VEXDOTI-142480 format. One record per residue: residue in three letters; z, x, y of N, C-alpha, C in turn. Coordinates in pm, whole numbers. Atoms other than C-alpha are relative to their C-alpha. Example, Ala and Ser with C-alpha at 12.3 -4.5 7.8 and 13.67 -1.06 7.14 Angstrom:
<kelums>
KELUM  rest     n_w     n_u     n_v    ca_w    ca_u    ca_v     c_w     c_u     c_v
KELUM   ALA       0      89    -119     780    1230    -450       0      90     120
KELUM   SER      -6     -82    -119     714    1367    -106      73     -77     109
</kelums>
This chain:
<kelums>
KELUM  rest     n_w     n_u     n_v    ca_w    ca_u    ca_v     c_w     c_u     c_v
KELUM   UNK      88      40      63    2707   -9613    2333     -36    -156      64
KELUM   UNK      26     158     -16    2669   -9943    2510    -142      -8      66
KELUM   UNK     105      42     -57    2344   -9893    2688    -112       0     -94
KELUM   UNK      96      -3      90    2156   -9845    2351      20    -113     -91
KELUM   UNK     -14     116     103    2064  -10143    2133      -3      47    -130
KELUM   UNK     -51     -11     159    2136  -10183    1747    -128      73     -53
KELUM   UNK     102     -74      46    1789  -10070    1694     -30     121      19
KELUM   UNK       4    -103     -31    1779   -9776    1873     115     117     -59
KELUM   UNK    -106     -52      83    2128   -9672    1702     -25      25    -125
KELUM   UNK      55      16     126    2007   -9742    1383    -111     141     -37
KELUM   UNK      48    -113       1    1737   -9505    1441      20     133       2
KELUM   UNK     -46    -162     -30    1939   -9218    1580      63      31    -129
KELUM   UNK    -147     -28     100    2180   -9265    1282     -90      77    -115
KELUM   UNK     117     -62      90    1854   -9200    1046     -33     100      16
KELUM   UNK      66     -77     -28    1734   -8937    1227     125     102     -31
KELUM   UNK    -143     -82     -13    2114   -8761    1248      19      22    -138
KELUM   UNK     -36     -26     163    2156   -8811     855     -96      85     -50
KELUM   UNK     112     -47      76    1836   -8677     768      17     154      61
KELUM   UNK       2    -116      -2    1934   -8348     947     103      38     -41
KELUM   UNK    -150     -45     106    2301   -8349     806     -47      20    -120
KELUM   UNK      41     -44     177    2162   -8208     473     137      28     -66
KELUM   UNK    -146     -30     115    2522   -8126     385      91     -91      14
KELUM   UNK     -94     119     -14    2681   -8427     474      98       9      71
KELUM   UNK    -106     -70     -58    2945   -8268     704       4    -114     121
KELUM   UNK     -23      88     -80    2917   -8554     938     -44      66     166
KELUM   UNK      36     -79     -94    2770   -8289    1221     -94      21     -15
KELUM   UNK     173     -80      12    2410   -8150    1288       8     113     116
KELUM   UNK      20     -87    -123    2382   -7805    1488     -44     -28     100
KELUM   UNK      49      66    -110    2316   -7843    1827    -157      81      -6
KELUM   UNK     130     -92      32    1969   -7584    1711     -79    -115     -26
KELUM   UNK      77     110      90    1837   -7916    1541     -23     -98     130
KELUM   UNK      -1      72     -79    1873   -8124    1836    -136     -49      71
KELUM   UNK     143     -22     -49    1536   -8032    2029    -102     -67    -126
KELUM   UNK     100      42     101    1360   -8087    1701      28    -177     -35
KELUM   UNK     -45     159     -13    1525   -8445    1664     -69     -91      83
KELUM   UNK      72      66    -120    1414   -8568    1997    -144      -5      -5
KELUM   UNK     181      -5      20    1018   -8445    1946      13     -99     -95
KELUM   UNK      20     105     138    1061   -8643    1610       3    -107      69
KELUM   UNK     -12     102     -23    1156   -8930    1793     -71     -12     123
KELUM   UNK     102      16     -73     873   -8868    2045      77       8     150
KELUM   UNK    -108     -29    -111    1146   -8749    2314      -9     145      49
KELUM   UNK     -13    -154       2    1047   -8391    2369      73      48     136
KELUM   UNK     -59     -63    -113    1250   -8197    2615       9     153      58
KELUM   UNK      19    -156     -79    1240   -7898    2848     134      82     -70
KELUM   UNK    -115     -85      66    1486   -7631    2665     126       8      87
KELUM   UNK    -154      15    -106    1691   -7569    2966      43     -70      28
KELUM   UNK    -103     113      -5    1785   -7909    3040      47     -60    -139
KELUM   UNK    -102      60      96    1870   -7966    2686      97      89      -5
KELUM   UNK    -102    -114      63    2079   -7638    2656     123     -43     105
KELUM   UNK    -132      75     -98    2261   -7788    2993      56    -112     -34
KELUM   UNK     -84     140      56    2339   -8135    2840      68      39    -142
KELUM   UNK    -141      -5     148    2457   -7986    2469      98      86      80
KELUM   UNK    -120     -86     -48    2658   -7743    2700     113     -99      30
KELUM   UNK     -58     141     -49    2791   -8103    2861      81     -54    -123
KELUM   UNK     -36      85     109    2808   -8288    2515      98      86     -80
KELUM   UNK     -38     -59     112    2928   -8006    2277     103      71     100
KELUM   UNK    -106     -44     -65    3259   -7967    2470      72     109     -44
KELUM   UNK     -51    -142      96    3416   -7731    2212     -40      99     -30
KELUM   UNK     142    -109      43    3083   -7530    2191      51      64    -145
KELUM   UNK      -5      -5     119    3142   -7547    1851    -165      15     -75
KELUM   UNK     128     -23      52    2758   -7553    1785     -55    -121     -74
KELUM   UNK      22     146      94    2765   -7884    1604      50    -120      92
KELUM   UNK     -23     139     -84    2743   -8246    1733      14     -81    -117
KELUM   UNK     -50     149      48    2918   -8555    1575    -107    -100      29
KELUM   UNK      88      92     -59    2696   -8843    1599      30     -72      87
KELUM   UNK     -34      57    -135    2893   -8988    1869     -42      94     112
KELUM   UNK      37    -102    -128    2809   -8695    2075    -120      15      -2
KELUM   UNK     135     -25      -6    2460   -8690    1949     -84    -140      77
KELUM   UNK      61     152     -69    2407   -9069    2076      19     -11     124
KELUM   UNK     -34       4    -144    2571   -8986    2407    -103      70      44
KELUM   UNK     119     -82     -70    2306   -8691    2429    -160    -108      11
KELUM   UNK     157      95      -3    2018   -8907    2311     -32    -103      79
KELUM   UNK      10     131     -92    2098   -9213    2526      -8      36     144
KELUM   UNK      29     -52    -140    2045   -9011    2840    -181     -14       5
KELUM   UNK     139     -11     -46    1671   -8977    2764     -25    -126     -25
KELUM   UNK      33     158      16    1646   -9324    2599       2     -94     125
KELUM   UNK      -5      89    -113    1780   -9495    2901     -69       8     114
KELUM   UNK      41     -22    -135    1618   -9293    3141    -166     -43      -5
KELUM   UNK     127      43      36    1300   -9390    2967     -19    -152      66
KELUM   UNK     -45     144     -74    1388   -9757    3018      -2     -43     136
KELUM   UNK       6      65    -153    1449   -9763    3378    -135      54      58
KELUM   UNK     109     -38     -51    1154   -9566    3430     -81    -125     -14
KELUM   UNK     132     105       3     954   -9846    3264      28     -93      74
KELUM   UNK     -28      99     -82    1136  -10093    3449     -37      12     140
KELUM   UNK      28     -18    -172    1087   -9927    3802    -170     -10       6
KELUM   UNK     112     -14     -31     701   -9858    3722     -49    -172     -16
KELUM   UNK      10     137     -24     707  -10266    3658      27     -69     133
KELUM   UNK     -34      36    -205     879  -10326    4010    -121      19     100
KELUM   UNK     107     -49     -73     621  -10101    4144    -106     -76      -5
KELUM   UNK     122      83      25     364  -10292    3979      -8    -113      89
KELUM   UNK      -1     151     -72     469  -10649    4113       5      41     152
KELUM   UNK     -25     -21    -109     549  -10489    4452    -168      57      64
KELUM   UNK     172     -27     -13     155  -10354    4462     -57    -104     -24
KELUM   UNK     112     151      20      22  -10701    4331      31     -69     123
KELUM   UNK     -52      60     -93     220  -10839    4642     -96      68     134
KELUM   UNK      57     -94    -117      63  -10583    4893    -160     -20     -45
KELUM   UNK     141      20      15    -297  -10623    4715     -60    -140      -6
KELUM   UNK      62     178     -22    -366  -11000    4845    -114      -7     -75
KELUM   UNK     144      36      19    -718  -10988    4765      -9      29    -177
KELUM   UNK      31     -33     156    -658  -10838    4389     -80      94      -3
KELUM   UNK     105    -116       1    -881  -10551    4466      32     119     -95
KELUM   UNK      -4    -148      56    -714  -10290    4254      66     101     104
KELUM   UNK     -44    -145     -84    -606  -10070    4579      70    -101     130
KELUM   UNK     -57      27    -123    -435  -10132    4914     -64     126      77
KELUM   UNK      81     -39     -99    -536  -10007    5234     126     116      24
KELUM   UNK     -83    -109     -41    -370   -9653    5374      92     -67     124
KELUM   UNK     -89      50    -102    -239   -9853    5668     116     -89     -50
KELUM   UNK    -158      83      73     -23  -10090    5423      57      66     -66
KELUM   UNK     -91    -131      63      92   -9795    5263      85      19     106
KELUM   UNK    -113     -58    -111     208   -9667    5598     124    -110      24
KELUM   UNK     -99     112     -14     393  -10008    5647     115      26     -70
KELUM   UNK    -110       8     116     559  -10001    5341      79     129       4
KELUM   UNK    -100    -122     -27     685   -9650    5381      88       6     121
KELUM   UNK     -61     -11    -137     783   -9716    5744     128     -93     -23
KELUM   UNK     -95      98     -13     981   -9992    5602     105      23     -96
KELUM   UNK     -82     -88      62    1138   -9810    5333     136     113      47
KELUM   UNK     -49    -146     -64    1235   -9516    5551     -20      -1     142
KELUM   UNK       4      29    -170    1279   -9630    5926       7     158      69
KELUM   UNK      30    -126     -83    1344   -9253    6014    -125     109     -21
KELUM   UNK      79     -73      29    1047   -9134    5873    -122      29     117
KELUM   UNK     102     -15    -113     797   -8965    6136    -108     -36     -10
KELUM   UNK      94      30      12     463   -9018    6213     -63     105     -96
KELUM   UNK      73    -145      56     356   -8662    6127      56      -6    -172
KELUM   UNK     -63      -4     166     585   -8720    5765    -110     -91     -23
KELUM   UNK     106     102      90     343   -9034    5687    -128      51      45
KELUM   UNK     154     -12      10      37   -8905    5809     -68     120    -138
KELUM   UNK      25     -74     102      87   -8588    5565     -29     -90    -140
KELUM   UNK     -14      65     110     193   -8825    5304    -104     -73     -37
KELUM   UNK     122      82       2    -124   -9058    5369     -92     139     -75
KELUM   UNK     107     -91       8    -363   -8725    5367      12      41    -117
KELUM   UNK     -11     -88     150    -219   -8584    5030     -58    -133     -76
KELUM   UNK      60     133     140    -259   -8933    4832    -144     -34      36
KELUM   UNK     171      42     -10    -595   -9008    4987     -93     113      26
KELUM   UNK      85    -160     -11    -757   -8677    4957    -143     -50      16
KELUM   UNK     150      19     -10   -1109   -8823    4935     -15    -101     140
KELUM   UNK      35      73    -135   -1046   -9012    5298     -34    -153     -23
KELUM   UNK      72     135      17   -1127   -9346    5147      37    -120      57
KELUM   UNK     -58     103     -53    -881   -9539    5325      62     -70     -72
KELUM   UNK     -66      95     110    -741   -9690    5016      84      84    -120
KELUM   UNK    -102     -63     106    -458   -9628    4727      23     -99     -74
KELUM   UNK      26      73     150    -486   -9752    4366     139     -26     -26
KELUM   UNK    -177      13      53    -168   -9841    4171      40     158     -39
KELUM   UNK     -17    -135      36    -203   -9468    4036      89      89     120
KELUM   UNK      10    -132    -125    -177   -9287    4378     142     -98      18
KELUM   UNK    -120      52     -55      72   -9580    4490     149      32    -102
KELUM   UNK    -103     -34      87     317   -9488    4193      30     169      40
KELUM   UNK     -36    -109     -19     282   -9142    4256     107      41     153
KELUM   UNK     -71      23    -139     397   -9185    4646     162     -63     -46
KELUM   UNK    -110      60     -13     684   -9404    4536      85      58     -77
KELUM   UNK    -128     -59     149     838   -9194    4207     -33     180      93
KELUM   UNK     -15    -111     -33     769   -8864    4404    -113      90    -104
KELUM   UNK      91     -60      95     482   -8771    4147      52      94     -90
KELUM   UNK     -40    -121     102     604   -8649    3819     -99      53     -74
</kelums>
């Protein structure tokens, strides 16, 4: 529970208690997807089931609060990491966008990618640049830059 702050834990506690109608101290694993949606963290059913199998080690079909927090922390912490990464990439983009035009050239992007992976071939670079600069403008805006750097979610 170390990864979450007190506010997040309190929010999870409220959600957990709302679904623990019988006040047994546990909730059905069937309700977890609904709770995560309610907390604006919808999760693909297959991924959720995989994580539930891991967290509900005894296979009881019930999660105690601590187990629920362990499960929810994966989604909440991942989101914070994603936000931090986006902020770092925005800062990096700003450094390369020296004129502040809101874009960098594909030449600069090529240099960045080559710097990050010195084993990348010219052909691979060409393919990536061609894919990201589909209009052939020779420029890449921040959203396109994010897509290249994060693998395009």
